[in-house]
PyMOL Python script that loads the backbone (N, CA, C, O; Angstrom):
from pymol import cmd

cmd.read_pdbstr("""\
ATOM      1  N   UNK A   1     220.301 126.245 216.760  1.00  0.00           N
ATOM      2  CA  UNK A   1     220.289 127.554 218.051  1.00  0.00           C
ATOM      3  C   UNK A   1     218.484 127.074 218.687  1.00  0.00           C
ATOM      4  O   UNK A   1     217.927 127.144 219.783  1.00  0.00           O
ATOM      5  N   UNK A   2     218.106 126.634 217.420  1.00  0.00           N
ATOM      6  CA  UNK A   2     216.386 126.834 218.009  1.00  0.00           C
ATOM      7  C   UNK A   2     215.707 125.554 217.370  1.00  0.00           C
ATOM      8  O   UNK A   2     214.552 125.701 216.971  1.00  0.00           O
ATOM      9  N   UNK A   3     216.388 124.144 217.214  1.00  0.00           N
ATOM     10  CA  UNK A   3     215.687 123.580 217.082  1.00  0.00           C
ATOM     11  C   UNK A   3     214.161 122.829 217.931  1.00  0.00           C
ATOM     12  O   UNK A   3     213.037 122.374 217.715  1.00  0.00           O
ATOM     13  N   UNK A   4     215.523 123.242 219.387  1.00  0.00           N
ATOM     14  CA  UNK A   4     212.879 123.181 220.547  1.00  0.00           C
ATOM     15  C   UNK A   4     212.590 124.099 220.801  1.00  0.00           C
ATOM     16  O   UNK A   4     211.819 124.193 221.756  1.00  0.00           O
ATOM     17  N   UNK A   5     213.089 125.478 220.013  1.00  0.00           N
ATOM     18  CA  UNK A   5     212.278 125.957 219.881  1.00  0.00           C
ATOM     19  C   UNK A   5     211.075 126.340 218.849  1.00  0.00           C
ATOM     20  O   UNK A   5     210.069 127.048 218.861  1.00  0.00           O
ATOM     21  N   UNK A   6     211.835 125.364 217.842  1.00  0.00           N
ATOM     22  CA  UNK A   6     211.143 125.500 216.309  1.00  0.00           C
ATOM     23  C   UNK A   6     209.336 124.425 217.002  1.00  0.00           C
ATOM     24  O   UNK A   6     208.515 124.042 216.169  1.00  0.00           O
ATOM     25  N   UNK A   7     209.212 124.273 217.907  1.00  0.00           N
ATOM     26  CA  UNK A   7     208.447 123.060 218.674  1.00  0.00           C
ATOM     27  C   UNK A   7     207.127 124.104 218.539  1.00  0.00           C
ATOM     28  O   UNK A   7     206.244 123.586 217.854  1.00  0.00           O
ATOM     29  N   UNK A   8     206.735 125.646 219.100  1.00  0.00           N
ATOM     30  CA  UNK A   8     206.464 126.519 218.768  1.00  0.00           C
ATOM     31  C   UNK A   8     205.136 126.279 217.801  1.00  0.00           C
ATOM     32  O   UNK A   8     203.963 126.262 218.173  1.00  0.00           O
ATOM     33  N   UNK A   9     205.655 126.098 216.446  1.00  0.00           N
ATOM     34  CA  UNK A   9     205.134 126.206 215.691  1.00  0.00           C
ATOM     35  C   UNK A   9     203.446 125.534 215.810  1.00  0.00           C
ATOM     36  O   UNK A   9     202.323 126.026 215.693  1.00  0.00           O
ATOM     37  N   UNK A  10     203.997 124.130 216.110  1.00  0.00           N
ATOM     38  CA  UNK A  10     202.585 122.896 216.359  1.00  0.00           C
ATOM     39  C   UNK A  10     201.885 123.704 217.885  1.00  0.00           C
ATOM     40  O   UNK A  10     200.813 124.269 217.669  1.00  0.00           O
ATOM     41  N   UNK A  11     202.237 123.757 218.866  1.00  0.00           N
ATOM     42  CA  UNK A  11     202.183 124.310 220.056  1.00  0.00           C
ATOM     43  C   UNK A  11     200.913 125.578 220.478  1.00  0.00           C
ATOM     44  O   UNK A  11     200.062 125.771 221.346  1.00  0.00           O
ATOM     45  N   UNK A  12     201.732 126.583 218.579  1.00  0.00           N
ATOM     46  CA  UNK A  12     200.752 127.901 218.834  1.00  0.00           C
ATOM     47  C   UNK A  12     199.382 127.563 218.998  1.00  0.00           C
ATOM     48  O   UNK A  12     198.675 127.865 219.960  1.00  0.00           O
ATOM     49  N   UNK A  13     199.076 126.951 218.044  1.00  0.00           N
ATOM     50  CA  UNK A  13     198.189 126.859 217.250  1.00  0.00           C
ATOM     51  C   UNK A  13     196.938 126.027 217.471  1.00  0.00           C
ATOM     52  O   UNK A  13     195.795 125.920 217.027  1.00  0.00           O
ATOM     53  N   UNK A  14     197.856 125.416 218.519  1.00  0.00           N
ATOM     54  CA  UNK A  14     196.922 124.292 219.150  1.00  0.00           C
ATOM     55  C   UNK A  14     196.606 124.930 220.815  1.00  0.00           C
ATOM     56  O   UNK A  14     195.786 124.474 221.613  1.00  0.00           O
ATOM     57  N   UNK A  15     197.337 125.860 220.976  1.00  0.00           N
ATOM     58  CA  UNK A  15     196.736 127.152 222.512  1.00  0.00           C
ATOM     59  C   UNK A  15     197.301 126.067 223.302  1.00  0.00           C
ATOM     60  O   UNK A  15     196.823 126.019 224.435  1.00  0.00           O
ATOM     61  N   UNK A  16     198.366 124.989 222.983  1.00  0.00           N
ATOM     62  CA  UNK A  16     198.825 124.648 224.382  1.00  0.00           C
ATOM     63  C   UNK A  16     199.408 124.889 225.387  1.00  0.00           C
ATOM     64  O   UNK A  16     200.346 124.166 225.724  1.00  0.00           O
ATOM     65  N   UNK A  17     198.926 126.238 226.336  1.00  0.00           N
ATOM     66  CA  UNK A  17     199.977 126.658 227.463  1.00  0.00           C
ATOM     67  C   UNK A  17     200.565 125.781 227.901  1.00  0.00           C
ATOM     68  O   UNK A  17     201.763 125.941 228.137  1.00  0.00           O
ATOM     69  N   UNK A  18     199.989 124.655 228.142  1.00  0.00           N
ATOM     70  CA  UNK A  18     201.094 123.970 229.155  1.00  0.00           C
ATOM     71  C   UNK A  18     202.891 123.612 228.551  1.00  0.00           C
ATOM     72  O   UNK A  18     203.967 123.906 229.073  1.00  0.00           O
ATOM     73  N   UNK A  19     202.649 123.053 227.577  1.00  0.00           N
ATOM     74  CA  UNK A  19     203.846 122.681 227.077  1.00  0.00           C
ATOM     75  C   UNK A  19     204.622 123.722 226.418  1.00  0.00           C
ATOM     76  O   UNK A  19     205.695 123.292 225.994  1.00  0.00           O
ATOM     77  N   UNK A  20     204.360 125.263 226.148  1.00  0.00           N
ATOM     78  CA  UNK A  20     204.571 126.363 225.513  1.00  0.00           C
ATOM     79  C   UNK A  20     205.066 126.733 227.099  1.00  0.00           C
ATOM     80  O   UNK A  20     206.289 126.751 227.241  1.00  0.00           O
ATOM     81  N   UNK A  21     204.409 126.971 228.070  1.00  0.00           N
ATOM     82  CA  UNK A  21     205.585 127.568 229.317  1.00  0.00           C
ATOM     83  C   UNK A  21     206.611 126.373 229.938  1.00  0.00           C
ATOM     84  O   UNK A  21     207.530 126.627 230.716  1.00  0.00           O
ATOM     85  N   UNK A  22     206.289 125.070 229.461  1.00  0.00           N
ATOM     86  CA  UNK A  22     207.468 124.707 230.006  1.00  0.00           C
ATOM     87  C   UNK A  22     208.661 124.799 228.732  1.00  0.00           C
ATOM     88  O   UNK A  22     209.887 124.713 228.794  1.00  0.00           O
ATOM     89  N   UNK A  23     207.816 124.990 227.669  1.00  0.00           N
ATOM     90  CA  UNK A  23     208.823 124.714 226.555  1.00  0.00           C
ATOM     91  C   UNK A  23     210.115 126.303 226.444  1.00  0.00           C
ATOM     92  O   UNK A  23     211.274 126.256 226.031  1.00  0.00           O
ATOM     93  N   UNK A  24     209.421 127.428 226.926  1.00  0.00           N
ATOM     94  CA  UNK A  24     209.543 128.441 226.695  1.00  0.00           C
ATOM     95  C   UNK A  24     210.594 129.095 227.763  1.00  0.00           C
ATOM     96  O   UNK A  24     211.533 129.862 227.547  1.00  0.00           O
ATOM     97  N   UNK A  25     210.210 128.640 228.756  1.00  0.00           N
ATOM     98  CA  UNK A  25     211.230 128.473 230.133  1.00  0.00           C
ATOM     99  C   UNK A  25     212.142 127.463 230.277  1.00  0.00           C
ATOM    100  O   UNK A  25     212.347 127.170 231.455  1.00  0.00           O
ATOM    101  N   UNK A  26     212.814 126.777 229.391  1.00  0.00           N
ATOM    102  CA  UNK A  26     213.599 126.126 229.357  1.00  0.00           C
ATOM    103  C   UNK A  26     214.379 126.205 228.353  1.00  0.00           C
ATOM    104  O   UNK A  26     215.591 126.078 228.533  1.00  0.00           O
ATOM    105  N   UNK A  27     213.828 126.445 227.010  1.00  0.00           N
ATOM    106  CA  UNK A  27     214.989 126.994 226.226  1.00  0.00           C
ATOM    107  C   UNK A  27     214.924 128.275 226.529  1.00  0.00           C
ATOM    108  O   UNK A  27     215.988 128.742 226.122  1.00  0.00           O
ATOM    109  N   UNK A  28     214.285 129.133 227.016  1.00  0.00           N
ATOM    110  CA  UNK A  28     214.887 130.522 226.877  1.00  0.00           C
ATOM    111  C   UNK A  28     216.068 130.667 227.728  1.00  0.00           C
ATOM    112  O   UNK A  28     216.973 131.349 227.247  1.00  0.00           O
ATOM    113  N   UNK A  29     216.340 129.920 229.481  1.00  0.00           N
ATOM    114  CA  UNK A  29     216.982 129.722 230.010  1.00  0.00           C
ATOM    115  C   UNK A  29     218.251 129.492 229.328  1.00  0.00           C
ATOM    116  O   UNK A  29     219.236 130.184 229.586  1.00  0.00           O
ATOM    117  N   UNK A  30     218.269 128.572 228.488  1.00  0.00           N
ATOM    118  CA  UNK A  30     219.024 127.009 228.261  1.00  0.00           C
ATOM    119  C   UNK A  30     219.889 128.212 227.035  1.00  0.00           C
ATOM    120  O   UNK A  30     221.042 128.520 227.335  1.00  0.00           O
ATOM    121  N   UNK A  31     219.326 128.780 225.818  1.00  0.00           N
ATOM    122  CA  UNK A  31     219.642 129.588 225.387  1.00  0.00           C
ATOM    123  C   UNK A  31     220.932 131.181 225.869  1.00  0.00           C
ATOM    124  O   UNK A  31     222.064 131.426 225.452  1.00  0.00           O
ATOM    125  N   UNK A  32     220.107 131.868 226.802  1.00  0.00           N
ATOM    126  CA  UNK A  32     220.791 132.330 227.978  1.00  0.00           C
ATOM    127  C   UNK A  32     222.119 131.593 228.490  1.00  0.00           C
ATOM    128  O   UNK A  32     223.271 132.004 228.354  1.00  0.00           O
ATOM    129  N   UNK A  33     221.725 130.493 229.067  1.00  0.00           N
ATOM    130  CA  UNK A  33     223.205 130.102 229.483  1.00  0.00           C
ATOM    131  C   UNK A  33     224.000 129.960 228.537  1.00  0.00           C
ATOM    132  O   UNK A  33     225.194 130.103 228.800  1.00  0.00           O
ATOM    133  N   UNK A  34     223.754 129.761 227.680  1.00  0.00           N
ATOM    134  CA  UNK A  34     225.147 129.505 225.899  1.00  0.00           C
ATOM    135  C   UNK A  34     225.130 130.607 225.800  1.00  0.00           C
ATOM    136  O   UNK A  34     225.668 130.472 224.701  1.00  0.00           O
ATOM    137  N   UNK A  35     225.008 131.843 225.902  1.00  0.00           N
ATOM    138  CA  UNK A  35     225.232 132.812 225.295  1.00  0.00           C
ATOM    139  C   UNK A  35     226.764 133.243 226.138  1.00  0.00           C
ATOM    140  O   UNK A  35     227.779 133.772 225.685  1.00  0.00           O
ATOM    141  N   UNK A  36     226.415 132.745 227.608  1.00  0.00           N
ATOM    142  CA  UNK A  36     227.206 133.470 228.696  1.00  0.00           C
ATOM    143  C   UNK A  36     229.326 132.482 228.283  1.00  0.00           C
ATOM    144  O   UNK A  36     230.450 132.725 228.721  1.00  0.00           O
ATOM    145  N   UNK A  37     228.804 131.505 227.337  1.00  0.00           N
ATOM    146  CA  UNK A  37     230.217 130.639 227.036  1.00  0.00           C
ATOM    147  C   UNK A  37     230.177 131.093 225.983  1.00  0.00           C
ATOM    148  O   UNK A  37     231.307 130.640 225.798  1.00  0.00           O
ATOM    149  N   UNK A  38     229.856 131.801 224.632  1.00  0.00           N
ATOM    150  CA  UNK A  38     230.257 132.159 223.728  1.00  0.00           C
ATOM    151  C   UNK A  38     231.700 132.383 223.688  1.00  0.00           C
ATOM    152  O   UNK A  38     232.356 133.144 224.401  1.00  0.00           O
ATOM    153  N   UNK A  39     232.245 131.333 222.417  1.00  0.00           N
ATOM    154  CA  UNK A  39     233.082 132.820 221.891  1.00  0.00           C
ATOM    155  C   UNK A  39     232.738 133.818 221.761  1.00  0.00           C
ATOM    156  O   UNK A  39     232.978 134.630 222.655  1.00  0.00           O
ATOM    157  N   UNK A  40     232.101 134.171 220.726  1.00  0.00           N
ATOM    158  CA  UNK A  40     232.119 135.098 219.896  1.00  0.00           C
ATOM    159  C   UNK A  40     231.160 136.208 220.781  1.00  0.00           C
ATOM    160  O   UNK A  40     229.951 136.348 220.969  1.00  0.00           O
ATOM    161  N   UNK A  41     232.187 136.791 221.136  1.00  0.00           N
ATOM    162  CA  UNK A  41     231.669 137.950 222.678  1.00  0.00           C
ATOM    163  C   UNK A  41     230.882 138.861 221.918  1.00  0.00           C
ATOM    164  O   UNK A  41     229.985 139.407 222.560  1.00  0.00           O
ATOM    165  N   UNK A  42     231.039 139.323 220.106  1.00  0.00           N
ATOM    166  CA  UNK A  42     230.042 140.222 219.971  1.00  0.00           C
ATOM    167  C   UNK A  42     228.387 140.017 220.115  1.00  0.00           C
ATOM    168  O   UNK A  42     227.485 140.783 220.454  1.00  0.00           O
ATOM    169  N   UNK A  43     228.428 138.267 219.589  1.00  0.00           N
ATOM    170  CA  UNK A  43     227.256 137.831 219.311  1.00  0.00           C
ATOM    171  C   UNK A  43     226.206 137.805 220.739  1.00  0.00           C
ATOM    172  O   UNK A  43     224.986 137.662 220.818  1.00  0.00           O
ATOM    173  N   UNK A  44     227.233 138.005 221.771  1.00  0.00           N
ATOM    174  CA  UNK A  44     226.698 137.102 222.804  1.00  0.00           C
ATOM    175  C   UNK A  44     224.816 138.013 223.504  1.00  0.00           C
ATOM    176  O   UNK A  44     223.746 137.519 223.861  1.00  0.00           O
ATOM    177  N   UNK A  45     225.421 139.729 223.361  1.00  0.00           N
ATOM    178  CA  UNK A  45     224.184 140.475 223.420  1.00  0.00           C
ATOM    179  C   UNK A  45     222.598 139.725 222.305  1.00  0.00           C
ATOM    180  O   UNK A  45     221.408 139.550 222.566  1.00  0.00           O
ATOM    181  N   UNK A  46     223.445 139.485 221.091  1.00  0.00           N
ATOM    182  CA  UNK A  46     222.321 138.979 220.578  1.00  0.00           C
ATOM    183  C   UNK A  46     221.534 137.669 220.856  1.00  0.00           C
ATOM    184  O   UNK A  46     220.390 137.536 220.422  1.00  0.00           O
ATOM    185  N   UNK A  47     222.084 136.809 221.501  1.00  0.00           N
ATOM    186  CA  UNK A  47     221.687 136.042 221.706  1.00  0.00           C
ATOM    187  C   UNK A  47     220.678 135.496 223.210  1.00  0.00           C
ATOM    188  O   UNK A  47     219.888 134.587 223.466  1.00  0.00           O
ATOM    189  N   UNK A  48     221.186 136.482 223.808  1.00  0.00           N
ATOM    190  CA  UNK A  48     220.761 137.100 225.420  1.00  0.00           C
ATOM    191  C   UNK A  48     219.624 137.796 224.488  1.00  0.00           C
ATOM    192  O   UNK A  48     218.758 136.929 224.362  1.00  0.00           O
ATOM    193  N   UNK A  49     219.273 138.823 223.860  1.00  0.00           N
ATOM    194  CA  UNK A  49     218.137 139.378 223.222  1.00  0.00           C
ATOM    195  C   UNK A  49     217.117 138.264 223.029  1.00  0.00           C
ATOM    196  O   UNK A  49     215.964 138.337 223.456  1.00  0.00           O
ATOM    197  N   UNK A  50     217.593 137.273 222.387  1.00  0.00           N
ATOM    198  CA  UNK A  50     216.880 136.096 221.682  1.00  0.00           C
ATOM    199  C   UNK A  50     216.082 135.116 222.590  1.00  0.00           C
ATOM    200  O   UNK A  50     215.028 134.513 222.386  1.00  0.00           O
ATOM    201  N   UNK A  51     216.776 135.147 223.470  1.00  0.00           N
ATOM    202  CA  UNK A  51     215.939 134.566 224.693  1.00  0.00           C
ATOM    203  C   UNK A  51     215.744 135.264 225.353  1.00  0.00           C
ATOM    204  O   UNK A  51     215.777 134.769 226.480  1.00  0.00           O
ATOM    205  N   UNK A  52     215.489 136.430 225.368  1.00  0.00           N
ATOM    206  CA  UNK A  52     214.450 137.417 226.046  1.00  0.00           C
ATOM    207  C   UNK A  52     213.520 137.264 225.122  1.00  0.00           C
ATOM    208  O   UNK A  52     212.638 136.785 225.835  1.00  0.00           O
ATOM    209  N   UNK A  53     213.195 137.301 224.372  1.00  0.00           N
ATOM    210  CA  UNK A  53     211.866 137.078 223.074  1.00  0.00           C
ATOM    211  C   UNK A  53     210.960 135.942 223.244  1.00  0.00           C
ATOM    212  O   UNK A  53     209.765 135.859 223.529  1.00  0.00           O
ATOM    213  N   UNK A  54     211.685 135.271 223.041  1.00  0.00           N
ATOM    214  CA  UNK A  54     211.471 133.539 223.830  1.00  0.00           C
ATOM    215  C   UNK A  54     210.815 133.531 225.363  1.00  0.00           C
ATOM    216  O   UNK A  54     210.031 132.689 225.799  1.00  0.00           O
ATOM    217  N   UNK A  55     211.234 134.446 225.913  1.00  0.00           N
ATOM    218  CA  UNK A  55     210.514 134.520 227.205  1.00  0.00           C
ATOM    219  C   UNK A  55     209.327 135.219 226.613  1.00  0.00           C
ATOM    220  O   UNK A  55     208.389 134.480 226.316  1.00  0.00           O
ATOM    221  N   UNK A  56     209.207 136.326 226.416  1.00  0.00           N
ATOM    222  CA  UNK A  56     208.131 136.962 225.935  1.00  0.00           C
ATOM    223  C   UNK A  56     207.097 136.233 225.271  1.00  0.00           C
ATOM    224  O   UNK A  56     206.014 136.714 224.940  1.00  0.00           O
ATOM    225  N   UNK A  57     207.397 135.284 225.125  1.00  0.00           N
ATOM    226  CA  UNK A  57     206.300 133.940 224.315  1.00  0.00           C
ATOM    227  C   UNK A  57     206.015 133.749 225.639  1.00  0.00           C
ATOM    228  O   UNK A  57     205.025 134.358 226.045  1.00  0.00           O
ATOM    229  N   UNK A  58     206.678 132.996 226.511  1.00  0.00           N
ATOM    230  CA  UNK A  58     205.396 132.553 227.446  1.00  0.00           C
ATOM    231  C   UNK A  58     204.872 133.412 228.785  1.00  0.00           C
ATOM    232  O   UNK A  58     203.954 133.181 229.572  1.00  0.00           O
ATOM    233  N   UNK A  59     205.814 134.466 228.712  1.00  0.00           N
ATOM    234  CA  UNK A  59     204.384 135.428 229.750  1.00  0.00           C
ATOM    235  C   UNK A  59     203.676 135.998 228.964  1.00  0.00           C
ATOM    236  O   UNK A  59     202.627 136.170 229.585  1.00  0.00           O
ATOM    237  N   UNK A  60     203.557 136.452 227.885  1.00  0.00           N
ATOM    238  CA  UNK A  60     202.514 136.436 227.436  1.00  0.00           C
ATOM    239  C   UNK A  60     201.230 135.142 227.205  1.00  0.00           C
ATOM    240  O   UNK A  60     200.099 135.318 227.658  1.00  0.00           O
ATOM    241  N   UNK A  61     201.516 134.188 226.636  1.00  0.00           N
ATOM    242  CA  UNK A  61     200.702 132.914 226.652  1.00  0.00           C
ATOM    243  C   UNK A  61     200.654 132.450 228.138  1.00  0.00           C
ATOM    244  O   UNK A  61     200.088 131.363 228.250  1.00  0.00           O
ATOM    245  N   UNK A  62     201.183 133.090 229.535  1.00  0.00           N
ATOM    246  CA  UNK A  62     200.961 132.829 230.903  1.00  0.00           C
ATOM    247  C   UNK A  62     199.193 134.113 231.003  1.00  0.00           C
ATOM    248  O   UNK A  62     198.069 133.865 231.439  1.00  0.00           O
ATOM    249  N   UNK A  63     199.614 135.036 230.550  1.00  0.00           N
ATOM    250  CA  UNK A  63     199.009 136.058 230.420  1.00  0.00           C
ATOM    251  C   UNK A  63     197.239 135.750 229.100  1.00  0.00           C
ATOM    252  O   UNK A  63     196.078 136.089 229.327  1.00  0.00           O
ATOM    253  N   UNK A  64     197.539 135.371 228.455  1.00  0.00           N
ATOM    254  CA  UNK A  64     196.311 134.849 227.678  1.00  0.00           C
ATOM    255  C   UNK A  64     196.180 134.862 226.349  1.00  0.00           C
ATOM    256  O   UNK A  64     195.330 134.281 225.674  1.00  0.00           O
ATOM    257  N   UNK A  65     197.421 135.834 225.859  1.00  0.00           N
ATOM    258  CA  UNK A  65     197.296 137.075 225.348  1.00  0.00           C
ATOM    259  C   UNK A  65     198.184 136.085 223.775  1.00  0.00           C
ATOM    260  O   UNK A  65     199.316 135.676 223.519  1.00  0.00           O
ATOM    261  N   UNK A  66     197.083 136.091 223.224  1.00  0.00           N
ATOM    262  CA  UNK A  66     197.779 133.946 222.274  1.00  0.00           C
ATOM    263  C   UNK A  66     198.213 135.107 221.024  1.00  0.00           C
ATOM    264  O   UNK A  66     199.023 134.799 220.150  1.00  0.00           O
ATOM    265  N   UNK A  67     197.606 136.365 221.074  1.00  0.00           N
ATOM    266  CA  UNK A  67     198.018 138.014 219.681  1.00  0.00           C
ATOM    267  C   UNK A  67     199.858 137.860 220.198  1.00  0.00           C
ATOM    268  O   UNK A  67     200.820 137.482 219.529  1.00  0.00           O
ATOM    269  N   UNK A  68     199.800 138.214 221.287  1.00  0.00           N
ATOM    270  CA  UNK A  68     200.931 139.080 221.281  1.00  0.00           C
ATOM    271  C   UNK A  68     202.056 137.893 221.141  1.00  0.00           C
ATOM    272  O   UNK A  68     203.021 138.092 220.402  1.00  0.00           O
ATOM    273  N   UNK A  69     201.901 136.460 221.971  1.00  0.00           N
ATOM    274  CA  UNK A  69     202.342 135.275 221.899  1.00  0.00           C
ATOM    275  C   UNK A  69     202.580 135.195 220.753  1.00  0.00           C
ATOM    276  O   UNK A  69     203.795 135.003 220.706  1.00  0.00           O
ATOM    277  N   UNK A  70     202.120 135.223 219.578  1.00  0.00           N
ATOM    278  CA  UNK A  70     202.415 134.560 217.941  1.00  0.00           C
ATOM    279  C   UNK A  70     203.355 135.640 217.536  1.00  0.00           C
ATOM    280  O   UNK A  70     204.352 135.342 216.879  1.00  0.00           O
ATOM    281  N   UNK A  71     203.067 137.121 217.946  1.00  0.00           N
ATOM    282  CA  UNK A  71     203.982 137.928 216.926  1.00  0.00           C
ATOM    283  C   UNK A  71     205.047 137.730 217.008  1.00  0.00           C
ATOM    284  O   UNK A  71     205.887 137.619 216.114  1.00  0.00           O
ATOM    285  N   UNK A  72     205.270 137.573 219.472  1.00  0.00           N
ATOM    286  CA  UNK A  72     206.361 137.673 219.686  1.00  0.00           C
ATOM    287  C   UNK A  72     207.308 136.203 219.657  1.00  0.00           C
ATOM    288  O   UNK A  72     208.372 136.114 220.270  1.00  0.00           O
ATOM    289  N   UNK A  73     206.622 134.897 218.699  1.00  0.00           N
ATOM    290  CA  UNK A  73     207.007 134.100 218.020  1.00  0.00           C
ATOM    291  C   UNK A  73     207.935 134.700 216.817  1.00  0.00           C
ATOM    292  O   UNK A  73     209.160 134.742 216.698  1.00  0.00           O
ATOM    293  N   UNK A  74     206.740 135.206 215.862  1.00  0.00           N
ATOM    294  CA  UNK A  74     207.653 135.860 214.061  1.00  0.00           C
ATOM    295  C   UNK A  74     208.930 136.082 214.647  1.00  0.00           C
ATOM    296  O   UNK A  74     209.973 135.429 214.626  1.00  0.00           O
ATOM    297  N   UNK A  75     208.506 137.473 215.329  1.00  0.00           N
ATOM    298  CA  UNK A  75     209.799 138.015 215.380  1.00  0.00           C
ATOM    299  C   UNK A  75     211.563 137.433 215.811  1.00  0.00           C
ATOM    300  O   UNK A  75     212.719 137.722 215.502  1.00  0.00           O
ATOM    301  N   UNK A  76     210.608 136.166 216.976  1.00  0.00           N
ATOM    302  CA  UNK A  76     212.415 135.354 217.319  1.00  0.00           C
ATOM    303  C   UNK A  76     212.811 134.653 215.869  1.00  0.00           C
ATOM    304  O   UNK A  76     213.998 134.481 215.594  1.00  0.00           O
ATOM    305  N   UNK A  77     211.845 134.291 215.032  1.00  0.00           N
ATOM    306  CA  UNK A  77     211.737 133.634 214.042  1.00  0.00           C
ATOM    307  C   UNK A  77     212.762 134.300 213.709  1.00  0.00           C
ATOM    308  O   UNK A  77     213.907 133.863 213.595  1.00  0.00           O
ATOM    309  N   UNK A  78     212.348 135.510 213.519  1.00  0.00           N
ATOM    310  CA  UNK A  78     212.993 135.775 211.994  1.00  0.00           C
ATOM    311  C   UNK A  78     214.662 136.782 212.699  1.00  0.00           C
ATOM    312  O   UNK A  78     215.467 137.018 211.798  1.00  0.00           O
ATOM    313  N   UNK A  79     215.025 137.213 213.912  1.00  0.00           N
ATOM    314  CA  UNK A  79     215.864 137.871 214.354  1.00  0.00           C
ATOM    315  C   UNK A  79     216.896 136.406 214.352  1.00  0.00           C
ATOM    316  O   UNK A  79     218.071 136.552 214.013  1.00  0.00           O
ATOM    317  N   UNK A  80     216.310 134.801 214.807  1.00  0.00           N
ATOM    318  CA  UNK A  80     216.860 133.821 215.554  1.00  0.00           C
ATOM    319  C   UNK A  80     217.847 133.531 213.650  1.00  0.00           C
ATOM    320  O   UNK A  80     219.072 133.624 213.574  1.00  0.00           O
ATOM    321  N   UNK A  81     217.104 133.261 212.616  1.00  0.00           N
ATOM    322  CA  UNK A  81     217.392 133.588 210.596  1.00  0.00           C
ATOM    323  C   UNK A  81     218.705 134.563 211.514  1.00  0.00           C
ATOM    324  O   UNK A  81     219.796 134.027 211.704  1.00  0.00           O
ATOM    325  N   UNK A  82     218.431 136.013 212.027  1.00  0.00           N
ATOM    326  CA  UNK A  82     219.379 136.999 211.360  1.00  0.00           C
ATOM    327  C   UNK A  82     221.106 136.276 211.722  1.00  0.00           C
ATOM    328  O   UNK A  82     222.144 136.089 211.086  1.00  0.00           O
ATOM    329  N   UNK A  83     220.557 136.030 213.248  1.00  0.00           N
ATOM    330  CA  UNK A  83     221.408 136.044 214.496  1.00  0.00           C
ATOM    331  C   UNK A  83     222.560 134.917 213.958  1.00  0.00           C
ATOM    332  O   UNK A  83     223.759 134.981 213.682  1.00  0.00           O
ATOM    333  N   UNK A  84     221.357 133.671 213.962  1.00  0.00           N
ATOM    334  CA  UNK A  84     222.595 132.135 213.840  1.00  0.00           C
ATOM    335  C   UNK A  84     223.754 132.524 212.368  1.00  0.00           C
ATOM    336  O   UNK A  84     224.925 132.147 212.405  1.00  0.00           O
ATOM    337  N   UNK A  85     223.084 133.449 210.941  1.00  0.00           N
ATOM    338  CA  UNK A  85     224.136 133.299 209.648  1.00  0.00           C
ATOM    339  C   UNK A  85     225.312 134.217 211.088  1.00  0.00           C
ATOM    340  O   UNK A  85     226.356 133.569 211.165  1.00  0.00           O
ATOM    341  N   UNK A  86     225.320 135.113 211.828  1.00  0.00           N
ATOM    342  CA  UNK A  86     226.722 135.696 211.268  1.00  0.00           C
ATOM    343  C   UNK A  86     226.818 135.207 213.435  1.00  0.00           C
ATOM    344  O   UNK A  86     227.469 136.099 213.979  1.00  0.00           O
ATOM    345  N   UNK A  87     226.434 134.338 214.276  1.00  0.00           N
ATOM    346  CA  UNK A  87     226.732 133.884 215.237  1.00  0.00           C
ATOM    347  C   UNK A  87     227.775 133.205 215.793  1.00  0.00           C
ATOM    348  O   UNK A  87     228.489 133.404 216.776  1.00  0.00           O
ATOM    349  N   UNK A  88     227.695 132.160 214.755  1.00  0.00           N
ATOM    350  CA  UNK A  88     228.473 131.058 215.023  1.00  0.00           C
ATOM    351  C   UNK A  88     229.053 130.449 213.183  1.00  0.00           C
ATOM    352  O   UNK A  88     229.778 129.462 213.059  1.00  0.00           O
TER     353      UNK A  88
END
""", "prot")
cmd.dss("prot")
cmd.show_as("cartoon", "prot")
cmd.util.cbc("prot")
cmd.orient("prot")
């Protein structure tokens, strides 16, 4: 579920805004699209929230707020681990 997003572990320390924005814009949209087709209806809101968390990383980077971007990424990872166990 989060394979592509894990690239942020490399991009954030490098402060690679261009690729972070490309990744977050694409993966967040794909994650939300995947949620819309999930058979596990109870998990859909969690996946939408996860997509929003990833979008927050991009928004923080766009604003040059690297601390918030890193905090949002840490929250995304923690939430993804929790969600993945029960969503699929």
